[in-house]
C-alpha positions in Angstrom: -29.8 41.8 1.2 -31.5 41.5 -2.2 -28.2 42.6 -4.2 -25.9 40.1 -1.8 -23.7 38.5 -4.5 -20.9 36.7 -2.1 -21.8 34.9 1.7 -19.3 33.2 3.6 -20.4 31.6 7.1 -18.0 28.5 6.7 -15.7 27.6 10.1 -18.1 28.5 12.5 -20.3 27.0 15.2 -23.7 27.3 13.3 -26.3 25.0 14.1 -30.0 24.6 13.2 -31.3 24.8 9.4 -30.8 27.0 6.7 -33.4 29.4 6.9 -35.9 29.6 4.2 -35.7 33.7 4.1 -31.9 33.0 2.9 -32.8 30.9 0.2 -35.9 33.2 -0.7 -34.9 36.5 -0.3 -31.1 36.2 -1.4 -32.0 36.0 -5.2 -29.0 37.8 -6.5 -26.3 35.4 -4.5 -23.6 33.6 -6.7 -21.5 32.6 -3.6 -22.9 30.5 -0.7 -20.4 29.0 1.6 -22.0 27.4 5.1 -19.1 24.8 5.2 -17.6 23.0 8.5 -20.5 24.1 10.7 -23.3 22.2 12.8 -26.0 22.4 10.5 -28.9 19.8 9.8 -31.7 18.7 8.5 -32.9 18.7 4.7 -30.5 20.8 2.7 -33.4 23.3 1.1 -36.8 22.8 0.8 -38.7 23.1 -2.8 -38.6 26.8 -2.5 -35.3 27.6 -3.8 -35.1 31.2 -5.5 -31.3 31.5 -6.0 -31.4 31.5 -9.7 -28.0 33.6 -10.0 -26.5 30.7 -7.6 -23.2 29.8 -9.2 -21.4 28.2 -6.4 -22.5 26.4 -3.3 -20.2 24.9 -0.6 -22.1 22.9 2.1 -19.7 20.3 3.1 -18.9 19.0 6.7 -22.4 19.3 8.2 -25.1 17.1 9.5 -27.6 17.7 6.4 -29.4 14.5 6.0 -31.9 13.2 3.7 -32.4 12.9 0.0 -30.7 15.6 -2.2 -34.1 17.8 -3.0 -34.8 18.4 -6.5 -35.1 22.2 -5.5 -31.5 22.3 -7.1 -33.0 22.3 -10.6 -34.3 25.8 -10.0 -30.1 26.7 -9.8 -29.7 26.2 -13.4 -26.1 28.1 -13.6 -24.8 26.1 -10.7 -21.1 25.3 -11.5 -19.8 24.4 -8.1 -21.5 21.8 -5.6 -20.2 20.6 -2.2 -21.8 18.5 -0.4 -19.3 16.4 1.0 -19.3 14.9 4.6 -22.6 14.8 5.5 -25.3 12.3 6.3 -27.0 12.5 2.9 -28.6 9.3 1.9 -30.9 8.0 -1.1 -29.5 7.6 -4.8 -27.6 10.0 -6.8 -30.0 12.2 -8.8 -30.4 11.6 -12.7 -31.5 15.3 -12.9 -27.9 16.3 -12.2 -27.4 15.9 -16.0 -30.2 18.8 -16.2 -27.6 21.3 -14.2 -25.7 21.9 -17.6 -22.9 24.1 -16.1 -22.0 21.5 -13.2 -17.9 21.3 -13.3 -17.4 20.5 -9.4 -19.2 17.8 -7.8 -17.9 16.8 -4.6 -20.4 14.3 -2.5 -17.9 12.0 -0.8 -18.3 10.7 3.1 -22.1 10.4 2.7 -24.8 7.4 2.8 -25.5 7.5 -0.8 -26.5 4.2 -2.4 -27.7 2.6 -6.0 -26.1 2.9 -9.4 -24.0 5.6 -10.7 -26.7 7.5 -13.1 -25.4 7.7 -16.6 -26.9 11.1 -16.8 -23.6 12.4 -15.5 -21.8 11.8 -18.8 -24.1 14.5 -20.1 -21.9 17.3 -18.1 -19.5 18.6 -20.9 -18.1 20.9 -18.1 -17.8 18.4 -15.7 -14.1 18.5 -14.1 -14.2 17.2 -10.7 -16.3 14.3 -9.7 -16.1 12.7 -6.0 -18.3 10.2 -4.8 -16.0 8.5 -2.7 -17.0 6.7 1.0 -20.6 6.0 -0.1 -22.4 3.0 -0.9 -22.9 3.4 -4.4 -23.1 -0.3 -6.2 -23.5 -1.5 -9.6 -21.2 -1.5 -12.7 -19.2 1.4 -13.7 -20.5 3.4 -16.4 -18.4 3.5 -19.9 -19.6 7.1 -21.2 -17.1 9.4 -19.8 -15.7 10.5 -23.0 -15.5 14.1 -21.9 -12.2 15.9 -22.6 -12.7 17.9 -19.7 -12.9 15.9 -16.4 -9.9 16.1 -14.5 -10.1 14.4 -11.5 -12.2 11.1 -10.8 -12.7 9.8 -7.4 -14.9 6.7 -6.8 -13.2 4.9 -4.5 -14.6 2.9 -1.2 -17.7 2.4 -2.7 -19.2 -1.2 -3.9 -18.6 -0.7 -7.6 -18.4 -4.2 -9.3 -17.7 -5.6 -13.1 -14.5 -5.9 -15.1 -12.9 -3.0 -15.4 -12.3 -3.1 -19.1 -16.0 -2.7 -19.3 -15.4 0.7 -17.7 -13.9 3.2 -20.7 -12.9 6.8 -19.8 -11.6 9.0 -23.1 -10.2 12.2 -21.5 -7.1 14.1 -22.2 -7.1 16.1 -19.1 -7.7 13.6 -16.6 -5.1 13.6 -13.7 -6.7 11.8 -11.3 -8.4 8.4 -11.3 -9.1 6.8 -8.1 -11.1 3.3 -8.1 -9.6 2.0 -4.8 -11.5 0.4 -2.3 -14.1 -1.4 -4.9 -14.8 -5.0 -6.1 -13.6 -4.3 -9.6 -12.0 -7.4 -11.3 -10.5 -8.8 -14.5 -7.1 -7.4 -16.1 -6.1 -3.5 -16.4 -7.2 -2.1 -19.6 -5.0 -1.3 -22.4 -6.8 2.2 -22.8 -5.2 3.4 -19.6 -2.0 4.3 -22.2 -4.3 6.8 -23.8 -4.8 9.1 -20.4 -1.5 11.2 -21.6 -2.1 13.5 -18.5 -2.5 11.0 -16.0 -0.8 11.9 -12.8 -2.3 9.7 -10.3 -3.9 6.0 -10.9 -4.8 4.4 -8.0 -6.6 1.2 -8.2 -6.0 -0.6 -4.8 -8.1 -2.9 -2.9 -9.7 -4.5 -5.8 -9.6 -8.2 -7.4 -7.6 -7.4 -10.6 -5.8 -9.9 -12.1 -3.5 -10.4 -15.0 -0.2 -8.7 -15.8 0.9 -4.9 -15.9 0.0 -3.8 -19.3 3.1 -2.1 -20.7 0.9 0.7 -21.6 1.2 2.1 -18.5 5.4 3.2 -20.0 2.9 5.9 -22.0 2.0 7.7 -19.1 5.0 10.0 -18.6 3.1 12.2 -16.2 2.5 9.7 -13.8 3.4 10.7 -10.3 1.9 7.9 -8.1 0.7 4.0 -9.0 -1.1 2.1 -6.4 -2.2 -1.2 -7.3 -1.7 -2.9 -3.9 -3.8 -5.6 -2.8 -5.0 -7.1 -6.0 -4.1 -10.3 -7.6 -1.8 -9.3 -10.1 1.3 -11.4 -11.3 4.0 -11.7 -13.8 6.9 -9.1 -14.1 7.3 -5.5 -13.3 7.6 -3.4 -16.9 11.3 -2.4 -17.2 9.8 0.5 -19.3 8.3 2.4 -16.2 10.7 5.5 -16.7 8.1 8.1 -16.2 9.2 11.7 -17.1 7.9 13.4 -13.9 9.8 11.3 -12.0 13.2 11.7 -13.4 15.7 14.5 -12.0 15.3 18.0 -14.1 11.8 17.6 -15.0 10.1 20.7 -15.0 6.4 19.8 -14.9 5.4 20.7 -11.4 3.7 24.0 -12.5 1.9 22.2 -15.1 0.3 19.8 -12.5 -0.4 22.5 -10.3 -2.3 24.6 -13.0 -4.6 21.1 -13.2 -5.5 21.3 -10.2 -6.3 24.8 -9.5 -7.5 27.3 -11.9 -6.8 31.2 -10.6 -9.5 32.5 -12.8 -12.3 31.3 -11.1 -15.4 33.2 -12.2 -14.7 37.1 -12.2 -13.1 37.0 -8.7 -9.4 36.0 -9.0 -8.7 36.1 -5.2 -11.5 33.6 -4.4 -10.7 30.2 -3.5 -9.3 28.2 -6.4 -11.2 25.5 -7.6 -10.4 21.9 -6.5 -8.3 23.1 -3.7 -10.0 20.9 -1.1 -9.2 18.0 -3.3 -7.4 15.0 -1.4 -6.0 12.0 -2.2 -5.5 9.2 0.5 -2.1 7.5 0.3 -0.8 4.8 2.4 3.3 5.8 3.1 5.7 4.7 5.9 3.1 2.5 6.8 0.6 5.3 7.5 -2.4 6.2 5.8 -2.6 10.0 5.2 -4.2 12.5 3.0 -2.6 15.3 0.9 -4.7 18.1 -0.3 -4.2 20.8 -2.9 -0.6 22.3 -3.7 0.9 19.5 -1.2 -0.1 16.7 -3.7 2.2 17.6 -6.2 5.2 16.9 -3.7 3.8 13.5 -3.3 5.1 10.5 -5.7 5.4 6.6 -5.5 4.8 3.0 -6.6 2.8 0.8 -4.6 2.4 -2.6 -6.0 2.5 -4.6 -2.5 0.4 -7.5 -1.9 0.0 -8.9 -5.3 1.6 -12.2 -6.9 4.4 -10.3 -9.0 7.5 -12.3 -9.7 10.8 -12.4 -11.5 13.6 -9.5 -10.8 12.9 -6.1 -10.1 14.3 -4.0 -12.9 16.9 -1.6 -12.6 15.4 1.1 -14.2 13.3 1.6 -11.1 16.4 3.4 -9.9 16.2 6.0 -12.4 13.1 7.5 -10.7 15.1 9.8 -8.7 12.3 12.0 -7.7 10.0 9.0 -5.8 8.7 9.4 -2.6 7.7 6.0 -1.5 8.3 2.4 -3.3 6.4 -0.6 -2.1 7.0 -4.1 -3.4 6.5 -6.1 -0.4 4.3 -9.2 -0.1 4.9 -10.4 -3.8 7.3 -13.6 -5.3 9.8 -10.8 -6.5 13.6 -12.9 -7.0 16.9 -11.7 -7.9 19.0 -9.0 -6.2 18.2 -5.3 -4.9 19.3 -3.1 -7.7 22.1 -1.5 -7.2 20.5 1.4 -9.2 18.3 2.1 -5.9 20.9 4.2 -4.6 20.1 7.4 -7.0 16.5 7.2 -5.1 17.9 10.3 -3.5 14.5 11.6 -2.5 12.9 8.5 -1.3 11.6 8.3 2.0 10.0 4.8 2.3 11.4 1.6 0.8 9.8 -1.5 1.6 10.9 -4.9 -0.2 9.8 -7.5 2.7 8.4 -11.0 2.1 9.8 -11.6 -1.2 12.6 -14.0 -2.7 15.2 -11.7 -3.2 18.6 -13.2 -2.9 22.4 -11.9 -2.6 23.6 -8.8 -1.0 22.3 -5.4 0.2 23.6 -2.6 -1.9 26.1 -0.8 0.4 25.5 2.4 -1.5 22.2 2.6 0.1 23.6 4.2 3.1 24.1 7.1 0.8 20.3 8.1 0.7 19.8 10.9 3.8 16.0 10.9 3.4 14.9 7.4 4.1 13.2 6.9 7.0 11.3 3.5 6.6 13.2 0.5 5.0 12.5 -3.4 5.5 13.9 -6.1 3.1 12.8 -8.8 6.0 11.8 -12.3 5.3 13.9 -12.8 2.2 16.6 -14.6 1.2 19.5 -12.1 1.3 22.9 -12.9 2.8 26.2 -11.3 4.0 26.5 -8.4 6.0 23.7 -5.4 6.5 24.7 -2.1 5.8 26.6 0.0 8.0 25.0 1.6 10.7 25.7 5.1 9.9 23.5 8.2 8.9 19.8 7.0 8.5 20.6 3.5 8.7 21.7 3.9 12.2 18.0 4.3 13.2 16.6 1.1 11.6 16.1 -2.0 14.2 16.0 -5.5 13.9 12.8 -6.0 12.4 13.6 -4.3 9.3 16.3 -7.3 8.4 14.8 -10.5 10.3 13.4 -13.3 8.3 16.5 -13.5 6.1 18.8 -16.6 7.8 22.0 -15.7 5.7 22.2 -12.0 6.8 24.3 -11.0 9.7 25.6 -8.1 11.5 24.0 -5.3 13.5 21.4 -4.8 14.5 20.9 -8.7 14.0 22.1 -11.0 16.9 24.3 -12.9 14.4 28.2 -12.2 14.2 29.8 -12.1 11.0 33.5 -12.6 12.3 34.0 -15.8 10.5 32.8 -13.9 7.3 34.9 -10.8 8.2 38.3 -13.1 8.9 38.1 -15.6 6.2 42.2 -16.2 6.5 42.3 -17.5 9.8 42.4 -21.3 10.1 40.3 -22.9 12.3 41.4 -25.3 15.0 42.0 -28.7 14.3 40.4 -29.9 17.4 36.9 -28.0 16.7 37.2 -28.9 13.0 37.3 -32.5 13.9 34.4 -32.3 16.4 32.5 -30.4 13.8 33.2 -32.8 11.3 32.6 -35.5 13.3 29.1 -33.8 14.5 28.2 -33.5 10.8 29.1 -37.0 9.7 27.5 -39.0 12.9 23.6 -38.7 13.4 23.4 -39.1 17.2 20.0 -40.4 17.1 21.2 -43.4 14.9 24.3 -44.0 17.1 22.3 -44.3 20.3 19.9 -46.8 18.6 22.7 -48.7 17.3 24.5 -48.8 20.3 21.1 -50.0 22.6 20.5 -52.9 19.8 23.9 -54.2 19.9 24.1 -54.3 23.4 21.2 -56.2 23.8 22.3 -58.3 20.8 25.4 -59.2 22.7 23.5 -60.0 25.8 21.4 -62.4 24.6 24.2 -64.2 22.4 26.2 -64.8 25.8 23.3 -66.2 27.4 22.3 -68.8 24.7 26.2 -69.7 24.5 26.3 -70.4 28.2 23.2 -72.3 28.1 24.2 -74.4 25.3 27.7 -75.4 26.4 27.8 -76.9 30.3 31.7 -76.2 30.5 31.8 -72.7 29.3 28.8 -72.4 32.0 30.5 -73.9 34.7 33.7 -72.0 33.8 31.9 -68.7 34.0 29.9 -69.1 37.3 33.4 -70.0 38.7 34.8 -67.1 37.2 32.0 -64.9 39.0 32.0 -66.8 42.1 36.2 -66.0 42.2 35.1 -62.3 41.8 32.7 -62.0 44.3 34.8 -63.6 47.0 37.9 -61.1 45.9 35.3 -58.3 46.3 34.0 -59.8 49.7 37.7 -59.9 51.2 38.6 -56.6 49.7 36.0 -54.5 51.8 36.6 -56.7 55.0 40.6 -55.9 54.6 40.3 -52.1 53.8 36.8 -50.6 55.4 36.3 -52.4 58.6 38.2 -51.3 61.5 
């Protein structure tokens, strides 16, 4: 089949190696898809003759070994999917010679070594996904291409200061550097990425304050800075356009993930449709892929050292789905503006120093399925157990000593009827118990008793007249008791 241009055998149970007569004889092949099979061995030998190849998708197999230089024969290659295999070795530096590469998907392999700077030479690069590997070293500071849209480098071993990494792309939508060893402050150049929709920097060693430049990113839908060492306050200017009611940017964001005019095959699988982001929401780690990703939005600043009050302006992000500020040092009250979050599904404010009442208006949120304000300093009555709040158990409120009402085992009867005067006896007993320290009372009583006993003994020893009188009284008392027993108890 020397004229064959498209071959799709993906999602089967094919095993063995890729036959050499396929890579040698189908020299007109432009699209080859063998993903999600049981293929194994080295991907290609050095006898690769598919010079017209544009799209190669081999993800989800058991390919192993290093990536062969035979790919250099595919000089027109634009899309390369090698994800979910067992590939090892370094990321090839000769990738920079495949000048038309636009998508590189090599996540979930065993690649190691530093990230080659030659990748920065790919001026058409739109998607780079090297997540879930063992790549180490510093992040390159050469990504100044305006074409890159998605950069996934999470779950590797990158280190160094984040400020030394610089990316200048007006079209970048996803930046995921989570689960690495990055440190330092969040750089100010973040504010120049005006198309950024998903910023994930969780599980690193970042420190410093949240830069106000984040407020320039109107298209942000998801911020995940959890499990770092950030401190200071949450900027009150986090008023993202994409998360406000009435925003019409869904189609714009969708088009950044999908290019329907793929080559000359408009009905073929759109570019980037298999891209996914892992997000922890509702206490569960979930992957959001392709089109569904546009419906996910949230802010996760948990497990940091943030302090001060929660800005009221957070309540204006009416299209947000998840909000997690837990395990910080936040103070003040829960903003009443949170009742405007009509689409929120998960709200976690636990393990802070929040005080005051829980706004009763929160019961009007019908979409809420996870709610926690545990281990704060909240007081007064819990929200009425109606609608979604009827499903929340004691764990959502525990650790607040001054909080009462169901589902807690702490009654609010005294708070609900303050006009009833307390009983006099109970009041006296309460005042007496508060006034007298019982431990001190018992000790004082014993000391006084011993002192009086010793005083009597000393007096009787010194004064013989009082001693005779005392023994005379004791003798009379003993005789009286003796005759009382004889007269009344004997028959």
